[in-house]
C-alpha positions, 0 to 999 in steps of 0.5 A: 670556270673563271675561278679555276682559270685564275687559280691556274694563272696564280699557280703559274706565277709561283713556278719557275719558267724556262725555254728549251734550247734545241741546239744543245738540248738544255733549258734556259731559265727565265724565272727561278722559283725555289732552292733547286737552283743551288744544286742544279744546272750551270751558269753560261753567260750570266744565264742559269741553264738546266740539263734535260734530266733536271728540267724534266724532273722539275716538270714532273714534280710541278716546279717549272713550266718549259716553253718551246724556243720561238713558240709564238703562242707560248703554250707550255710543253707537256711532259710527253713532249719533253720525253719525245724531245729530250732523249733524241741526242746521244747525250742522255738516254731514258735509262740515264734519266731513270737513274738520275730520278731515282737518286734525286728521289732518295735525297742525293744531290746529283750533278753532271760529271765535272767538265775537268773530269770529262776532259781528263777522260777524253785525253785517254781516248787514244789509249783505249784497247780494241774491244774486239779482243774479247771480254776480260772474263770469257766463258771459254777461259774460265768456264761458267761463272756467276756474277760475283765470281766475275766481279771478283776476277775483274777486280783482281785483274784491274787492281794488280796491273798498272795503267802503264803496263796495260797501255804498253800491251794494248797501245796499238789497238785503241777504241773508245769505251762503251761506258762513260761517266755521267753523274757525280753524286753528293750526300744531302747538304743544305749548304751545298752550292754548285759553284763551290761544292767544297766536298768531293762527290761520294760516287761517280756513276758510269752508264753504257752509251746509247743504251736508250731504254734497253734493259740489260746488265752489260759487264765492262770490258778491259777497254772500259775499265781502263777508260774509267780508271780514277785516281781521286778516290771517288767510288766508281759505280756502274748503273743500269735499269733492269727488266722490272724498271728498277735502278741497279748499282754495282761496283768492281772496286769494293763492297758498298751499301748505297745509303738511302735518305728517308 
């Protein structure tokens, strides 16, 4: 029994440790072990902070011990505790985490969307159409369409109409988008540093807000497509989790193959 206890103590010494910051649902690192720090988290007031999806992934892969803030007996949180606490806010859903974990497991570097990008999107909040106008592609107007035909029509519509033309038509009917950009995905790179990525992300991932663990493909409306328009050339991917718990990606811009790293 003593040897097993000593072994567990020695193992704990080789792991990173952090405390859960309940007010913002992030994890502040106390001790860092491993190279993950080059690609995960951010620095705030000289402290390394992990997003909840990063902390949970490291916990599930036995790379970190997470403690409750102000917990006197300092018993590390279990995976189940983290699942119960980390997904209570609108900032991250369980399906968002499944998407993050899938990409990480396939070798990608996955970062939260850059704050500058989020700021630019926020400026367009007051220029969003009311989704009650109906979807871009409706059964009433176009009959029965399969998903490929719907994607093609959406692509043609959004490609051939300028932003200014759309804004002029719908500027008096505004509403926040149901989709948001959440992750930026980079190809594996040993020299990657989160402070200076030096390369553009390969993909920018959009997911539906507040979907929780609800598995359903929801096509973006015209409102959503305008909200998520980009000018920097990064491929926009929509992601969702299907009924079989498989992570799926689709694009309305072009055909693509998501390369997986062996």
